[in-house]
C-alpha positions as CSV (number, residue, x, y, z in Angstrom):
1,M,74.4,-26.4,22.6
2,L,73.6,-25.4,19.3
3,K,72.5,-21.5,19.3
4,I,70.5,-19.5,16.2
5,A,70.4,-16.3,15.9
6,T,68.2,-14.3,13.7
7,W,68.2,-10.6,12.4
8,N,67.5,-8.4,9.9
9,I,69.7,-5.5,10.6
10,N,68.7,-3.6,7.6
11,S,72.9,-3.0,5.6
12,V,75.2,-5.2,7.5
13,R,78.2,-2.8,6.4
14,L,76.3,0.2,8.0
15,R,76.0,-1.9,11.4
16,I,78.6,-4.5,11.5
17,E,80.4,-2.9,14.7
18,M,76.9,-3.5,16.1
19,V,76.8,-7.2,14.8
20,C,79.9,-8.0,15.9
21,R,79.0,-6.4,19.4
22,F,76.2,-8.8,19.4
23,L,77.8,-11.4,18.8
24,G,80.1,-10.7,21.9
25,E,77.8,-11.1,24.3
26,A,75.3,-13.7,22.8
27,K,77.6,-16.2,21.6
28,P,75.4,-18.2,19.2
29,D,76.7,-20.7,16.8
30,V,74.7,-19.3,13.9
31,L,73.7,-15.8,13.0
32,C,71.3,-15.1,10.3
33,L,71.2,-12.1,8.7
34,Q,68.5,-10.9,6.3
35,E,68.3,-7.4,4.3
36,I,72.0,-7.3,4.6
37,K,72.2,-4.4,1.3
38,C,75.3,-6.1,-0.2
39,R,76.5,-8.2,-2.9
40,D,78.3,-11.4,-2.3
41,G,81.9,-9.2,-2.7
42,E,80.8,-6.9,-0.6
43,F,79.6,-9.2,2.4
44,P,82.2,-7.8,5.5
45,A,83.2,-11.5,5.5
46,K,86.6,-10.1,7.3
47,A,85.4,-9.3,10.4
48,F,82.5,-12.0,10.6
49,K,86.2,-14.1,10.6
50,E,87.7,-12.2,13.1
51,A,85.1,-12.7,15.5
52,G,85.8,-16.3,14.9
53,Y,82.6,-16.9,12.0
54,K,84.4,-18.3,10.1
55,H,82.3,-20.5,7.9
56,M,79.6,-18.2,6.0
57,H,76.8,-18.8,3.0
58,V,76.7,-15.1,1.5
59,V,73.7,-14.6,-1.3
60,G,73.6,-11.4,-1.8
61,Q,71.7,-8.5,-3.4
62,K,72.6,-4.8,-5.1
63,G,71.1,-2.2,-2.9
64,W,68.5,-4.0,-1.3
65,H,67.2,-7.8,-0.1
66,G,70.3,-10.4,0.2
67,V,70.4,-13.0,3.4
68,A,73.7,-14.4,4.9
69,I,74.4,-17.2,7.4
70,V,77.2,-17.0,9.0
71,S,78.7,-19.9,11.8
72,K,81.5,-21.1,14.2
73,R,80.3,-24.6,12.7
74,K,81.0,-26.4,9.0
75,L,78.0,-26.2,6.6
76,E,77.3,-27.0,3.3
77,P,75.1,-24.6,1.5
78,I,71.9,-26.5,-0.5
79,E,69.6,-25.7,-3.0
80,A,66.9,-23.1,-1.7
81,P,63.6,-23.4,-2.2
82,P,62.1,-21.7,-5.1
83,L,60.0,-19.0,-2.8
84,C,60.8,-15.7,-4.5
85,S,59.2,-15.6,-8.6
86,K,61.2,-12.3,-8.2
87,Q,64.7,-14.1,-8.0
88,E,65.6,-11.5,-5.7
89,A,68.0,-12.3,-3.5
90,R,65.8,-13.7,0.0
91,V,66.8,-17.3,0.9
92,A,69.6,-18.7,1.7
93,T,69.7,-22.7,3.2
94,A,72.4,-24.8,4.4
95,L,73.6,-27.8,6.1
96,I,74.5,-27.9,10.2
97,D,75.1,-30.7,11.8
98,G,72.7,-32.9,10.0
99,I,69.9,-30.4,10.6
100,E,69.0,-28.2,7.6
101,L,69.0,-24.2,8.6
102,H,66.9,-21.9,6.0
103,N,66.8,-17.9,6.2
104,L,64.0,-16.4,4.8
105,Y,63.6,-12.9,4.1
106,V,59.8,-12.8,2.9
107,P,59.0,-9.4,1.2
108,A,57.1,-6.3,3.4
109,G,54.3,-5.6,0.9
110,A,54.7,-1.7,1.1
111,D,51.7,0.1,2.6
112,V,48.2,-1.3,0.5
113,P,46.6,-4.0,1.8
114,D,45.3,-5.4,-1.9
115,P,46.9,-7.7,-4.2
116,V,45.5,-6.2,-7.0
117,A,46.3,-2.4,-6.6
118,N,49.6,-3.5,-4.8
119,P,52.3,-5.8,-7.1
120,K,54.6,-5.5,-4.0
121,F,51.8,-6.5,-1.2
122,A,50.2,-9.6,-4.4
123,H,54.2,-10.4,-4.4
124,K,54.6,-11.2,-0.6
125,L,51.2,-13.3,-0.7
126,D,52.9,-15.8,-3.5
127,V,55.9,-15.9,-0.9
128,L,53.7,-17.1,1.7
129,D,52.0,-19.2,-0.6
130,R,54.9,-21.2,-2.1
131,M,55.8,-20.9,1.3
132,K,52.9,-23.6,2.6
133,R,53.0,-25.5,-1.2
134,D,57.2,-25.5,-0.9
135,Y,57.4,-27.0,3.4
136,K,54.3,-29.1,2.7
137,K,56.0,-30.9,0.2
138,R,59.8,-31.4,2.7
139,R,57.7,-32.4,5.5
140,G,59.2,-35.3,7.3
141,K,62.2,-35.2,4.7
142,A,65.1,-33.7,7.7
143,P,64.9,-31.9,10.6
144,M,64.4,-28.3,9.9
145,I,65.2,-24.8,11.7
146,L,63.6,-22.0,9.6
147,V,64.3,-18.7,10.9
148,G,64.2,-15.2,9.6
149,D,62.1,-11.9,9.0
150,L,59.0,-13.0,8.0
151,N,56.8,-10.0,8.0
152,V,54.1,-11.5,8.9
153,A,52.7,-11.0,13.0
154,P,50.4,-14.0,13.3
155,G,48.9,-14.0,16.6
156,E,46.5,-10.6,18.2
157,N,49.6,-10.9,21.1
158,D,51.7,-10.3,18.3
159,V,50.9,-6.3,17.4
160,W,50.4,-3.7,20.4
161,S,46.4,-3.4,18.8
162,H,45.1,-6.6,17.1
163,K,42.2,-4.6,16.0
164,Q,43.9,-1.3,15.0
165,L,46.0,-3.1,13.1
166,L,44.0,-5.4,11.4
167,D,44.0,-3.7,8.1
168,V,47.7,-2.8,7.7
169,V,50.3,-5.1,6.1
170,S,51.6,-7.4,8.4
171,H,48.9,-8.3,10.4
172,T,46.1,-8.8,7.5
173,P,44.0,-11.7,7.7
174,G,45.0,-12.8,4.5
175,E,48.5,-12.8,5.6
176,T,48.7,-14.4,8.8
177,T,46.2,-17.3,7.9
178,R,49.4,-17.9,5.3
179,L,52.1,-17.7,7.6
180,E,49.8,-19.7,9.4
181,A,49.2,-22.3,6.7
182,A,52.9,-22.3,5.4
183,R,53.7,-23.7,9.5
184,E,51.6,-25.6,9.6
185,A,52.4,-27.8,6.4
186,G,56.1,-27.9,7.1
187,G,55.0,-29.4,10.6
188,F,57.0,-26.9,12.3
189,V,56.2,-25.4,15.7
190,D,56.4,-21.3,16.6
191,L,59.5,-20.8,19.0
192,A,58.4,-18.4,20.5
193,R,54.3,-19.1,21.5
194,H,56.2,-22.7,22.8
195,H,58.5,-21.0,24.6
196,K,55.5,-17.2,25.6
197,P,52.6,-18.7,25.2
198,D,49.9,-16.1,24.8
199,P,48.8,-13.8,26.2
200,E,52.3,-12.4,27.1
201,K,53.2,-9.6,24.2
202,L,55.9,-10.3,22.0
203,F,57.5,-8.0,19.3
204,T,60.9,-7.8,17.6
205,W,60.4,-4.7,15.3
206,W,59.7,-1.0,16.2
207,S,59.0,1.4,13.1
208,Y,61.4,4.0,12.9
209,R,58.8,7.1,12.6
210,S,58.0,6.7,16.4
211,P,59.4,9.2,18.4
212,D,59.7,7.8,21.1
213,W,59.7,3.0,20.6
214,T,59.8,2.6,24.7
215,K,57.4,4.7,25.6
216,N,54.9,4.3,23.1
217,N,55.8,0.5,22.7
218,R,53.8,-0.2,19.4
219,G,55.5,-3.3,18.2
220,R,55.4,-6.2,16.3
221,R,56.7,-9.7,16.4
222,L,57.9,-10.3,12.4
223,D,61.2,-12.3,12.8
224,H,60.7,-16.2,14.3
225,I,62.3,-19.2,14.8
226,W,60.3,-22.4,14.1
227,A,61.5,-25.9,14.5
228,T,60.2,-29.2,12.5
229,A,58.2,-31.3,15.2
230,D,60.7,-33.9,16.3
231,L,63.3,-30.9,16.7
232,A,61.3,-28.7,19.0
233,P,61.0,-31.0,22.2
234,A,65.6,-30.0,21.8
235,S,64.6,-26.4,21.8
236,Q,65.6,-24.8,25.5
237,A,63.6,-22.5,27.1
238,D,65.8,-20.8,29.1
239,A,67.9,-20.2,25.7
240,F,65.4,-18.5,24.0
241,H,65.4,-14.8,24.4
242,I,64.3,-12.0,21.9
243,H,67.4,-9.1,22.3
244,V,65.2,-5.9,22.9
245,P,68.0,-3.7,24.1
246,C,69.7,-3.8,20.6
247,R,66.7,-1.5,19.4
248,S,68.3,1.0,21.5
249,W,71.9,0.2,19.9
250,D,73.6,3.1,18.1
251,R,71.7,3.2,14.5
252,P,69.8,0.6,15.4
253,S,68.5,-1.5,13.1
254,D,64.5,-1.4,13.2
255,H,64.3,-4.9,14.3
256,V,65.8,-7.1,16.8
257,P,68.2,-10.6,17.2
258,V,65.9,-14.0,18.1
259,V,67.8,-16.3,20.1
260,A,66.9,-20.5,19.9
261,G,69.2,-22.9,22.3
262,F,68.5,-26.6,20.7
263,K,70.5,-29.2,23.4
264,L,71.0,-32.0,20.3
């Protein structure tokens, strides 16, 4: 079994104890982190090594962004697709057990869903368009698992209210159609919906602005694990899990980890 987890940790140094707690409880073979908010040399490598994750690929950046892959198994960093025109640290890719693992952090896009008025939203749409172009080119060349904070809740049951969020960044038609186009172009299967079909509500993110996130449960599914069609049948239903309780831990990220397991 190969267990892969993804988590937007919103500062790995601030939450390293929480990360190690999760690793001890969930025991994934590989953890993909987004928004690590540190440079390569500032990454808490010692803590991960002590937890048994001796192999790592860190793509850091001062202040914001940043992604990393830590693994119990050997990994080989490979060239990342050019998804970000601003050269921000948003993609880390590695080869593990003959599988290409792509760890993505798609821009949030700020609050105004207008690419003319909001350059950050325009940047987000560009990254999604680049995903479609690049993964179409890569389709069929290697088995792939794509994970990360894609910052899009694609379906009606991936948000607490489809109608109320249609004009809210992360669930606008311009984003959801682009994300679906990228998934189809790469031949990926969305493992969350593969194992937990609609109409079940699935969320991985709850805003810090909510006074009691458990009471109103106004969540969105922004964090994803996809697998190419050749790998999807190996994904085990009982190993797929959204670790919702992590949102209630002390000083949590606004995202929770998602785990998928593959019987290879």
